[in-house]
N, C-alpha and C positions, 0 to 999 in steps of 0.2 A: 394599356392593353399591348404598348411594342415591348415593354420590360416583359408581361408574362410570356408573351410570345417566344422572346429570349432564352426564357427560363426552360419552356418547353420542349424549344428546339437542344436547350444543352443535357435536359435528363432524356430525352432521345436519344440523344448521341452517348450519352454515358451507358443507358442500357443496350444500347447497339453494340458497343465495344465489348460489354460485359459477355453480351450473350456468345459474341462471335470467340470469348477464351474460355468459354466453361469448360473445356478440358483442360486447361492449364492453371486455371484460376486460383487452385489452391498453393501452386508455386509461385507465384507473381511475386509476393513478398511474404516477408514476416510480417505474422500478425498476433497480436498481443491484446489481452481485455483484463484490463486491472482493477479488481475492487478492494475497498479498504478505507484506513483511515489516513490522518496526515503523513503518516509514514511515508505512504504513497501517492497523497494529495497530488497532482497537475495541476489545478487552479479552478476546479469545481466550485469552492467554497468562496471565491471572488465573488460569482453569481449568484448567492445567497446573501441575507440579510441575517450574518453570522457575525459574531466574538470571536471567533476561530479564523484569521485569517491570517493569512501569510504576502499581500500584497503589498509591500512596503520594503523600502529598503533598511536592514541590510541581507533582506533575504534573497537570493536569489544571485549574491555579487557575486560568486564564480560561476557562475552557470553559461558558461560560453554564448549557445545559441541565442539567447536575449542580450547579449553585449553588457550582462552583469545586472539587468533589471529585473526585478521581483518578476514569477509567473505563479506563483500561489503555492511554491512548491516550499514545504515549511524547514527549508533547508540551506546551507551557502552557495548549495550546484545539485547534482544530479540525487535522484534519491536513488535507491537500491532496484527500484523497478526501472527507471532509467538505464542502467548501469546493465541489470542481466539483461535488458532489450537490444543493447549497443552490440553487447559480448554476441549475442545471438542472431545478428545481420541485421538489426532493424533500420533502415533507412532514416526513417523519422520517428517520435517518440508516439504513441497513442493520446490523440488528443483529449481533452477534457469532453466531459458529455456535454455538460451545460453550456459551454462557450457559445456565443451566437456563432461563432466564425466557423463552428464545427461543421462541415460539410456532409449529405447525404452518405458520399461515398465513402466517407472516413474509416467505414468500418472493415475496407480491406487492410487497413491497418494495424487496425482495432482500437478499442476506446479506451478511456480510462473514466472509471464511473466512484472513483475513489472520494471520502469526504473529511477533511478534518473535522474531530471530536464526535465521528462516529463512531457506532459498536455492531456489537453483534444483537444486543437488545435495542428494545425499538426506543427505550427512556434514557438510553444512557447520550450523556453531553446535551442534554437539557437545560444546562445551567446557560449555553453556549446560545440556547436560541436555533439557529438555522443551521441544519447538517442532516446527510442522508445516510440513515441505518441503511447497513446491510441489506435489508427485507427492501427496502424502495431501491436499492442500486440494481437488484436482479431485477426490479419491475421494470428499470429504466433499462436493462440489457434486453427485455423480453419485446417493448418495443424495437429497439434497435433491431433484433432478431426479424420482426414483421418488417422493417425496410426491408432488410437484407432479401427476403423471401419476394417482397414485390419487385425489387430490382434484378435479383438473378435466379429467381424462381427455387424452390426447397430442396431439388438434389443439388445444386451449387452450392446453397448456404450450410447443408450439410456437410459437405466435403470440406469446404472451406471452416466451418466449427470445429470437422474433425483432426486437424491439423494446428491448429490454433493453440494458442497458451492462455491459461487462465490461471491469474496469481489472485490470492485472496489473503491479504495483509490487515488483520482484523483481530481484536480482543481485549488489547493494552487497555481503552479508554474504560472499558465496561469495568476492569479490574482498578482502575485509576478514581475513577466515580465512586467506586466501594469506598477505598481506602480513604478520602477525603474527608475531614472531619466537617459537620456542618452540612452537609451535602443529604439531603435524604433517599433515600435507596429503597423502591418498593414500598413506598408509604414510612410509616413511622416504625414501622418494626422492621430490623437489618436481617437479612437472611441469612443463613449460615456459610462460611466461607465454601462449603463442601456446593451447598446449594447451587450458588452461582456458579459454579464451575462444570456441574449439571445443566445447567440451564444453559448457558455459555455453549456446551458442547452440542446439546439436542437442538437450539436455533442454528447453529451454524450447517450442523449436518441436513436440516431443512432446506435449507438454503442452497449448499454442495447441491442435493438431489434435483432441485428446481434446476442447478444450472445443467446438470447431468439429462434430464429430461429435455432440454434447449438445445443440445446439440455438444456441449463441451465433452471434452476426452482426456484432455490433458491437464491435472490440477497441479498448482505449486498452492498446498496453502502452509503459510507461516504461522511457526509458533508465536508467542507472548514473548518477549525478551525479559532478562532482569530487569524489572520495574523497580527492585529494592536499590538497585544501584545508578538509578539516573538522577540527575542534581537534584529534581523537584522533591523527588518522595526523601531522600537524603536529608535535605531542608526541614521538610516539615517533619521528619523524624529528628531533629536536631542532632546529625549524624556527625561525628568527623570524620576528617580528610582520610579516605583508603576502608572506610567502612560501608556496609550495605545492609536493608533492612532484610533480617533475617528473614521475618516471619512473612512480608511480602512476596521475597522470592520464595519460600516454601507453597505458597497459594499459587504462584505461576507454575510452578514445576509440576504441582497437583493437576492444574487444568493441560498442560502440555502431554504429561501422563496420560490423562483420557482422548484427549485429541489425538494422538498418536497410535491411541487403541481403536479407534473407530475408522482413522483412516485405512487401518491396516486390515479391518473389518470390510470396508466398503472394498477395497483390495481384492480380498479373497472372493467377494459377491459380483463383482464388474469385470476383473481381469479376462483375455487379454484387451477388450476393447477399450477399457477405461484403465487410467491409471492415477493415481493421487501421490502427489511427493511431498511428506512432511519436511520441511524447511527449520531445521534446527535451530531456532535463533539465537534462543538462551544460551546455547553452550558455546557457539560462535561470539556474541557479544561479552559473554564473560571471560573467553579466552583472552580478546583481545583488552578489556580492563586488566585483568591479572596481568598481561604479559605486554604492557602497552609500549613500553620501551623499545622492546623487538621489533616492534610494528613501526617504530619512528616517532612516535606521541610521547609529549614532556608531560602530557597533562591527560587525566582519564577520568576525573572527579568533576572538576568546575566546569560550567559551558562556556564556550568561547564569545559569545553575545548575551549581555543580559545579564541582569544581578544573578546573585546565587539565591539572595532571599527575595520574599515577595516584593512586588507582584509578578518577577521573574518577565518582564517584559524585554524583550530584543525590537529596538528602532532606531532610526536616525533622523533625528532631527534637522531643524536647519543649518545649526551651528552644535560645536562639540558641547556646548552647556546643556542644552536638550536632546543629546545622542546616549543612548546606552552605551555601557562597555564592549569592547569590540578588541578581541584579543590580536596581538601583533602577527601570527602565523594560524590561520586555520587549519592548515595540514597537520599540524600538533597537536591536535585537541580532539578527543572522542565523541564530545556531544559539542552542537552546534548551538543548540540554547537548552535548557532545562528540562527538555522533554525528547530534545532528537538528535540524532548523530549527523556528523560534517558528511560531506560527500568522502572525505577521507577514510572515514571508518565504514561508509556503504560500501567503497569498491573494497575493502577486504572482505567482507561480507560475501559480496556479489561473487569473487574470485572462488572463497570457499563452497558457496553452494554449486558453482559451475561446476567443480571440480572435485569437488569432497568425497569420502568416503561414505559409509552407511550409517556412520554415527553424526553426520552433519544433514544428510540429505537422503531420506529412506522410503521409497526402497530404491531408488537410483538417483544418480545426481541430474541437475538439470541442463546439465549439456545432454546427457543421455536420454533426458526426458526430449530433449527438442527432437533430437533422431528416432526417437519412439515412433515406431508404426502401428497404430490402433487397427 
């Protein structure tokens, strides 16, 4: 009873402070809500029974807030979402929604709902067992929104969400599942690449409209990068150094083109109250790979951690004999493991998205989106 009483007092105190600050609530801090896959997962998969986890060293080796310990991020340091949030003034990163230590008032700074191995389509990533598809991530946000309304009221919630940044980074796993051998997709009969693209765009659009209905107004929708150039895809296609899987990249470009067209239509429909920014990750990453020496990289094809051949595992055992290969200088590699970029590559991508022209971030860059007044 004593513990319950203390909890009740704490909740009442929080509500009292929030009520007092309703008029300035949106300007209290930078708020970001993150949805997507392992490119932006901040640790949600740590709390799932999943084969897709980044909860052991050397993941997080360069993540200074954790002292180099794993946080569930699928890279050596910060994700691109982390870097963008920092650049836009975040005092701390959005906490993983599933973390038991994430408190109800965490929505003031935002939350991270992303999940490794997940995709736009519900079936994507089933091989990894536990993962949270995009639809369920939006379900979780809907629950968070209910908590917001209970704590600060509908009007203050809408004001907060109107100025918050909503980023969606997903789609890569849907395509990776499609191209992998021996993995069934939509039953025994594999659909065409064009149909896959259409399914992805249609389902993503549904979730974007759901978020809009729930109060989101500033969207960053990240296109799929050049999957044909990542170490995993190059390996399963037996491609020599410097070559990418052309057909895979063509499929990605086709999807991105359709996505961009839909976002343009949504902008015409909903502006000026709402704006959808298309983040052209494909051209950014391809530019980094093709001109990697200009960016200070020495290797744009191999993973820094883990093997170039199956099972592509990046891990650190109790001694050198049980550890995967780790490159000497993480800052010189574009890819951290067989799937994900290093923090160094993420920093370049974030900088371009923040300040780039319409060829990189359309119709405005993310720096301007932050200052946009819906």
